[in-house]
N, C-alpha and C positions, 0 to 999 in steps of 0.2 A: 638877601632875599631868601627868606623860607620856604619849604617846599610850598605854603600857601601861598605864598605871593607869585612864585613860579608859577604856579597853576594857575591864578588866577589872570597874568601876564597872559599866558600859552591859549588861555581861553581868549581874550581880548585880539589876539592876533588871529584866532580862529573863525572870530567872528567877523575879521575884516579893516579893523579898526587901525587906520594908518599910523598914528601915533605909539598905539602899540609895537606895531611892526617895525618902526624907527628905534624906541627904545631897547627893541629885544636887539636887533641889529646893533646896534651900539654895544652891547652886552658881550656880545658875540664876536665882535671885532675887537675888543678890547684887550691888550696884553697883561694886564696888571693880574696877580695869581687870584685875589678876590672873586674879580669878574672874570675869570678863567671858571670858578668854582659857580658861579650863579649860570654862565653860559652851559654848563653841562648840566642843570639841573633845570633850567630851561627847554633843551634838545631832548632830555629825556621826557619832558612832559607832552613834549610834542611829537613824540617818537610814534610812526605808523609806517606800515608799509609802502614804498616810496611810488607815488600814484602812475601809474600808467599811462594817465592819459595826460600827462605834463611833458610837456617840449623844452628841452635846454639846451640854446643854440649859442654858441663862441662864436664869436666874431673878431677879427685880427687884421691888424694891414699899418702898413708905414705910415709914420706922421703925415698929414697932409692928403691923406686916399679918401678923406670924406665917411669916415667911422660914424662919427655922432648924426650928422647929415642924415644915411643910410639907415640909421638906428630909428632915428624919429618916422621916415617917411616908412619905411618897415613896420616900426610899431604903431603907429597910425591904423596902417592899414591892417594888420591883424586884429585891432581894437573893432574896425568895423567889419571884419569879417565872423566877430565876437567870441574875442578870446580876451583875457585879459594881462597884461604885460608888466613884467619888473625887468627892470634896466639896472645889473649891476654894474657901473661903470669904474676902472682901475684906472685912477691917474697915478702919473710916475710922481716918487717923492724924490725931495731935493737929497744929496750924498753929506750937502753942506749945511743947510738948514733944517732938513728931515722936515720941511713943509710940502706940502701937495696944492695945488690951485683949485683942486675940484670944481671945476666948471662946466660940466656936463649938463647941469641943469640949466646954466644960461643957456649954451647951444641948443640944446634940445626943449624949448620955449615950450613951443604945443604941448609937447609928450608929458613934458613933467607936470601938468599943471590936469590933466585929463584925469577925470575922475576914474578911469578902466586900467591907469596905469601907475607904475612907483618906481621913479629913478632915484638909484643911490649912489653917487659917487664916493667911492673909498680910495685912501692914499694903500699904494703897493707898500710901503714901508720896506722898500728894496727887496721884495721877495722877488725870486725870479719864478719865470713861468708865466708872466704875462698876469698875474692875477693877486690876490692876496691870499694870506694864509689861512685866510678861513671863510675864502669863496663856497667851498661845498658845503660849508654851515648857514652861509647864508642862502644858497639856493635852497635848503630846505624851509629856512622859516618863509621865503617868500610863496613856497609850494603850499605850505598849511596855513598861509595867508588869503589862500583864494587864486592865484595867479596862476597859469597854466601854460604861460609861456613867458620862459626865463632868459632872457639875454645876457650873456657876459662879453661885456668888451673890454678887450685885452689893451695891455699899456701901448704895445706897439708890435711890430712883426721883428721875427728872429729865430735862433734855433731853441731858444730855451721857452719860446710859445706854444710847442707844441704841447706842453703840461697842462695846458686848456684843455686841450682835447681828454684829458682824461678826469672832467669834469663835467661835459656836456653829453648830449646826444649828435649833436650836429655840430662840425664845425666848416663855417665860412671863412675863406680869406679873400681879404678886398686889394686889389692892385691895381694902380695907374693904367694909361690907356699907352705908355710909353714903353712898348713889352721889351725888345732887344735886349738889352745890357740888364734890364731887370729881372728877366724870366733867370740870366745868371745869378744876380745877384741872391734872390730869394732861395733862400737852402731847403736840398732837397728834402728835408726832413719835413719841414712845414708844410713842403708841397705835396707829399705823401699820407698826410692827416688832415687835407683837406676834403670836406665831402663834396663842397662846389668852390669854385672862385670866380670873380663877381669883379669883372672890370668898371669901375667906377667912372664918372665925370665923364662921360660918353658924348656928352653934346658939345667937348669944346675942341674935339679934333675927330671926326666920323672917319677918315681913314685912318689914323692910329690906332684908333678902338677898332676897327675890324681887322688890322691886321695884327695885332694883340691877341685878340680873342684866339685868331687860326694859331698864333703861336705859342700860346696858351694850350690850346687843346694837343696841338701836336706834342708840347713837351711830357703832358700827362698821360697821352697814351705811350708815350716809349717808357717814363716811370713805370707806370700803373696797364701792363698790359693784360693782365687777365683777372680784374674783379667780375667775380661771379653776381654779388648781390646789389653792388651799387658801383654805376661809372661815375665820376667826378665830372661834374659838368660845369659848362665856362658858359657865363652869358653877361651880356654890356646893361649897364644901365644907367641913368643920370637924374639923383635921387632927388632935386633940386626941381627938372622939370617932371618929376613921376613919371620917365621911361623906362620901359625893361622890367619896372617894378611886379607886374603882373607873373612874368616869366621866375622871377626869384618866389613869389608867393606858391608858382605850380611846383615848383622843385623843392620849396622846403613839406606842401600836404604832400609829394611822391614820397618824399624822405617818411614821413611820417604814418603812412596810409598803414591799416591795419594790417597789412600782410607783411608789414616787416617789425609787427610789435615783439616780436621772438626775437630779433637780431638786436633790436634797440635794450631789452630786455636783458639778455647777454650783458651788452657791453657795462651799462650799471651795473651788474653784477662784479664785472672786473672791475671797473671802478671802485666799488667800495671794498675790495681787498686793495686796491692800490692806496686807497683812503687810509685804510686800517697801517701798510706795511710804512706810510707817511708818519701816522701820527705817534706811531709808536719808536720809530728813530728819534724822531723829537723829543716826545717823553724821556727816553733812554737816557738823549744830552741834556735833558734839562736836572736830571735827578743826578749824575755826574756833577754837575756845574753846580748843584744846590749842595755836595757836600764839602764841609771845609778842609778836609786832607786833599780831597780832591783839586779844589780851587787853586791850593797851594802847591801842588805839583804843575797845573797847567801854570799857574804864574812861572814857574820855574822855568818850565819848558819853553814859554812864550819868549822868556830873556834871552836861552841860549840859543834860540831860532834868528833872533834879532842881532844876536852877537854872529851869528854864521859860525856856531859850531855844532851845531845840527840840523838836516833838513827837516821841514815840518813834518814828513810822513812818517819818517823815523820817530821824533820826538812824539806823535799822534801814538804810534804804535805803542810806545814805553809806557804812555799813562793808561793805555785803556789795559795792557799788561797787567799793569800794577794794581787798577780796580777791578779785573777777572780775579786775580790772586786774592784781592781783599775779601770778594764776594766766597768764593770758593772756601775761604776759610771762617767764615764767621757763621 
């Protein structure tokens, strides 16, 4: 894609062309060297100050918690309130086949066909953190296309899911109404970065829902006793019956109240630095692997690790010591 073509595609994306947005996302998500070059050209064309009026919301929860149902109900609710919603749904990739089901468009039947919504399922390609390696770039494309509410649905819940909190403004943790052991099972790190905890499927067992809400509220009070600007809220919903969703909307609106705009801007500034650091490390690794002599050293080190002649950390230190020596003497 030459500069003129990148400019043309960027113009189409800004105009709200859904096909152009889908094409742009495919280019950004591609891992081939040629497409990465195209992606950088496109992102350069779309580069502009981050819109402070957009809202980036991350949603995580264990399998079966009802993330897709919740997102569809919440997304339609936000559209009714005048927002345009883009959903970046990350599906797990098989370690064996490398394939993904990508079934979110099927699960979000009404939202995925709405004129003011865009649902994009993407394979995780085994990336950690509950998102894809290009989620940040995908968010920028969706915002350029005019979507003011970007929802990032993670693969699942776990310690690595906290990486998604470095990509969004607000992070929602969805949990089932079977508290007790679940409170212990959820890692402290995930609870600490959650801006709201949503107890789902409240219609199944009212008593269990009330107990779970109380226990999560108590747990958060112990974990986060002194939050001055924002106190993590717990609420219960039934997305199927559309119960409690108004409470979620109120929490989201309160989080994004204009009086908190400075806090959100500071969070995005920190996230841009984190993005730079991650991209820099990835690029440096790519450069090392691309060098023929480095590839040979890596292969030899891998063989020594395989035969238990050296432990991985020592082998890696040796590789990078050699690389740094080469750089310093060129």
